[in-house]
N, C-alpha and C positions, 0 to 999 in steps of 0.2 A: 105446211102445218101437219098434214097426215104423215109425211115421211119423217118429220121430226118426232112425232109421237111414236111411230114404229121404231125409230132408232133409239129413243131415250126411255120410252115407257112400255116397250113390247107391244105397241098397238092397242093398249087398253082403252083408249079414248076415241078410236077411229069412228065408231058408229055415232057417238055424240057429236063429233066434229062434222060428220056428213049431215046429220039432221039439222045442225045449226046452219050449215051452208045452204041446205035446201030451204029452210025457213026464211033466210035472208035473200034467197034468189041468186046465190053465188054458185057458179058451176065449178066443181072440183077440177083441177087441171088433170089432163090425161096422164095415165101411167100404164106401163106394159111390162109383162113378163113373158118368157118363152118357155114352153114345155116341149119335151121331146126326149129321145133316148140319149143317155150319156155315153153308151157304148154301142157301136154298130159294127156290122161285118161288111167288108167290101163286097159289092154285088147285091147287097140288100137294098131295100127301097124305104129308108126311114122318112118319117114325117115330123116336122116341127110346127108348132102352133103358137101364134101371138095371142096373148090373153090381155086385152086392153080393159081398163076400167077408168072411171072418171071422164071428164071431158064431155063432149056432145057428139052422139053418134049421128050419122054413120062415120066409120073410120076408114082411112086409106092406109095401106101398108106398103112399105118399101124395104125389101129384104136385100141384104148383101152377104157374101160369104168370102172367107179367106182360107184356102186350102193349104195345109202344111204337109209337105211331102217327106217321106222317110229319109231322103238325101239331104234334108235341111233347107230346101228351097220352099218358097211360098208363092201362091198365085197372085197375092195382093187382093185388095177388096174389089169384088165384082158384083154386079147386079144379079140377084137370085130369083126374084119374083115379086108379085104384088097382091097375093091372096092372103087370107088370114092364116091358112095352113099351106106349107110348101114341102115338096118331096123331090128327091132325085136319087139316082144310083151313082155311086162313087167308084173310082178306080182302086185297085189293090195296093197301089204305092202310096196312098194317103195315110198319114199317121193320125191327123186330127183335122177337124174343120171348125172354124169359128164362124158363128152366125150372128148377124146383127139385124134387128128390125126397128125401123122408125115408124111410129104410128102418128098420123095427123088426124085430128078430129074436125068436125064441121066448123068449129070456130078458129081453125088454124093453129090450135094448140098442138104441141108435139111432145112425144116421149120416145126414148130409145132404150132398148135392152140388148144384151149380148148373151150368147150361150155357146158352149164348146162341147162337141161330141168327139170321143176318141174311137179309133178303129182297131178292132181285134185283128190279129194276123190271119186267122182262118175261121171258117164257120163250122169247124169240127164240133161234135157234141161235147159239152162240158163234162158229162158223165156217161158211163156205159155200164150196163149190167147184163151179163150173159145168162142164158137159161141154166138152171141147175143141171149138173151132170153126175150121175144119171138121174133121169126123171121119167117115169116113176122110180122110186128108190126104196130100199129096205136094208138097213135102217139109216144109212147116211147118204148125204149128197154134198157136192161142192159148189159154191157160188163164187164167181170171179167178177170183180168190178174195178173200174178205174176212175180216177178223178183228175181232170185237167187242171183244177185249181183247188186250193184248200176249201173245205166246206164242212158243215155239220151233216153227218150221215146217220140216217135211221133206217136200218135194214130189218124188215119184219117178215115172218113166215105166216101164211094163212093156209088153212085146209080147204078142201074142195067146197065146203059149206060157207066159206067166207069168214070163218072164225080165226082170229089171230091166235097162233099157238106158240110163237116164240119171237123174241126180239134179239137178233144176233149182234147188231151194232146200234149204239146210240151215243155217238161221240163226235167231237171235232177231229178231222183227219187232214193230213197234208196231201198235196197232189201226189199221185202215184197209183200203182196197181196193188189190189188187195185180193186175198183169197180167204174165204170163210167156209168151214165145214159145219154142216148142220146134222146133228145126230137126233133122229126122231124117236129113238127108243127111249122111254116107253110110250111117248105121246101118240104116235100113229105111224103108219107107213102108207105110201101111195103118192099120187100127184100133189105137188105143192106149187103155190104161186108166191114168189118173192115180190115184195114191194119195198120201195125206199123213198126217202126224201133226202136229196143231197144237193 
């Protein structure tokens, strides 16, 4: 009933349905979702968490995983763990991992959820920003930065007092290397601290 409400009415009646269930002494069947990173790096230690609701606690967890390798092979579904949250390190030749958790409540009700995490090729920084050259400067300096992926970039210059004195970039940019010259004249001359959001 709750799933039908979520599918057909955007979940507008879930709280009402739950209160009627509680009033009538009906236990809502268990359901579960998985939270965790959608993108991870080989060698990292990601954690996925089962988020059960409904049913009767305590819950038991049964995790399985299916590794998909870059050469097209898969590991097949294998036991992964029995805790609410599970973690492990993966090899660099994995393209993605499918996770599945089955939750069993105290009344033997069950619910299953799946989740997929994709693996990035490397754990290199997504963005880099070099120190201004020269710094201190008078009146110009050059900032070099690179983007591994397209992003919205906001590159701002602050003075030594922490006051913003210029915005050099505030735009969507494609992956690549960029060079921006800042001319401080007539604003100020001296050390500068570039900051950015990319």
